C-alpha positions as CSV (number, residue, x, y, z in Angstrom):
1,X,-51.6,3.6,-4.4
2,X,-54.4,1.1,-4.4
3,X,-54.9,-1.0,-7.5
4,X,-57.6,0.4,-9.8
5,X,-59.3,-2.2,-12.0
6,X,-59.1,-0.8,-15.5
7,X,-59.6,-4.2,-17.2
8,X,-55.9,-4.3,-18.2
9,X,-54.0,-7.6,-18.4
10,X,-51.3,-6.3,-16.0
11,X,-50.9,-7.4,-12.4
12,X,-50.0,-4.9,-9.8
13,X,-47.8,-5.2,-6.7
14,X,-47.1,-2.5,-4.2
15,X,-44.4,-2.2,-1.6
16,X,-43.6,0.4,1.1
17,X,-41.2,2.2,-1.3
18,X,-42.9,1.8,-4.7
19,X,-44.5,-0.8,-6.9
20,X,-44.8,-2.3,-10.3
21,X,-47.1,-3.3,-13.1
22,X,-46.2,-6.6,-14.7
23,X,-47.3,-9.4,-17.0
24,X,-45.7,-12.8,-17.5
25,X,-45.1,-13.3,-21.2
26,X,-45.6,-16.7,-23.0
27,X,-41.8,-17.4,-22.8
28,X,-41.9,-16.9,-19.0
29,X,-40.2,-13.6,-18.9
30,X,-41.9,-10.6,-17.4
31,X,-42.8,-7.2,-18.9
32,X,-42.8,-4.6,-16.2
33,X,-43.0,-0.9,-15.3
34,X,-41.7,0.1,-11.9
35,X,-42.2,3.2,-9.8
36,X,-40.9,4.7,-6.5
37,X,-42.8,6.7,-3.9
38,X,-41.5,10.3,-3.8
39,X,-43.6,11.7,-1.0
40,X,-47.2,12.4,-0.4
41,X,-49.1,12.3,-3.7
42,X,-46.1,11.7,-6.0
43,X,-44.4,8.8,-7.6
44,X,-41.4,8.4,-9.9
45,X,-41.8,6.1,-12.9
46,X,-38.3,4.8,-13.1
47,X,-38.2,1.7,-15.4
48,X,-40.0,-0.1,-18.1
49,X,-38.9,-3.4,-19.7
50,X,-40.4,-5.7,-22.3
51,X,-38.6,-8.8,-23.4
52,X,-37.1,-8.4,-26.9
53,X,-39.4,-10.9,-28.6
54,X,-42.5,-8.9,-27.5
55,X,-41.2,-5.3,-28.2
56,X,-43.3,-3.3,-30.7
57,X,-46.5,-5.0,-29.7
58,X,-47.8,-2.0,-27.6
59,X,-47.1,-3.7,-24.2
60,X,-45.0,-0.9,-22.7
61,X,-47.4,1.7,-24.0
62,X,-50.3,-0.2,-22.3
63,X,-48.4,-0.4,-19.0
64,X,-47.8,3.4,-19.1
65,X,-51.5,4.0,-19.9
66,X,-52.5,1.9,-16.9
67,X,-50.0,3.8,-14.6
68,X,-51.5,7.1,-15.8
69,X,-55.1,6.0,-15.4
70,X,-54.4,4.7,-11.8
71,X,-52.4,7.9,-10.9
72,X,-55.2,10.1,-12.2
73,X,-57.9,8.2,-10.3
74,X,-55.9,8.5,-7.1
75,X,-54.9,12.1,-7.6
76,X,-51.1,11.3,-7.9
77,X,-48.5,13.1,-9.8
78,X,-45.8,11.3,-11.8
79,X,-42.2,12.2,-12.4
80,X,-40.8,10.2,-15.3
81,X,-37.1,9.3,-14.9
82,X,-37.6,6.4,-17.4
83,X,-37.0,7.7,-20.9
84,X,-39.9,5.6,-22.3
85,X,-42.4,7.1,-19.8
86,X,-41.0,10.6,-20.5
87,X,-41.5,10.0,-24.2
88,X,-45.1,8.9,-23.6
89,X,-45.7,12.1,-21.6
90,X,-44.6,14.1,-24.6
91,X,-46.6,12.1,-27.0
92,X,-49.8,12.4,-25.0
93,X,-49.4,16.1,-24.1
94,X,-51.4,18.1,-23.2
95,X,-53.9,15.3,-22.4
96,X,-51.7,13.9,-19.6
97,X,-50.2,17.2,-18.4
98,X,-52.4,17.1,-15.3
99,X,-50.7,14.0,-14.0
100,X,-47.1,15.2,-14.6
101,X,-45.2,16.4,-11.5
């Protein structure tokens, strides 16, 4: 999945098996959303984390929105195994249903 420039503050890293969106917070800890490849055209969003001092600021939501925008732009489907990503799917249904695996 190539990085799509959506103007978000998150960095993006990709490996052979998956990738992550992340941002280093002012205290040095990282907020992150990770995913695994699950075959051609599909990824599994498996983990989100925001350090406690920064929770409730919309950081996790913004990472999920970036993941969805990138997946949609690349024609990928997402399977959410992370509870937070699954909840965001529900919250944004039916607008995001086209990206759900």
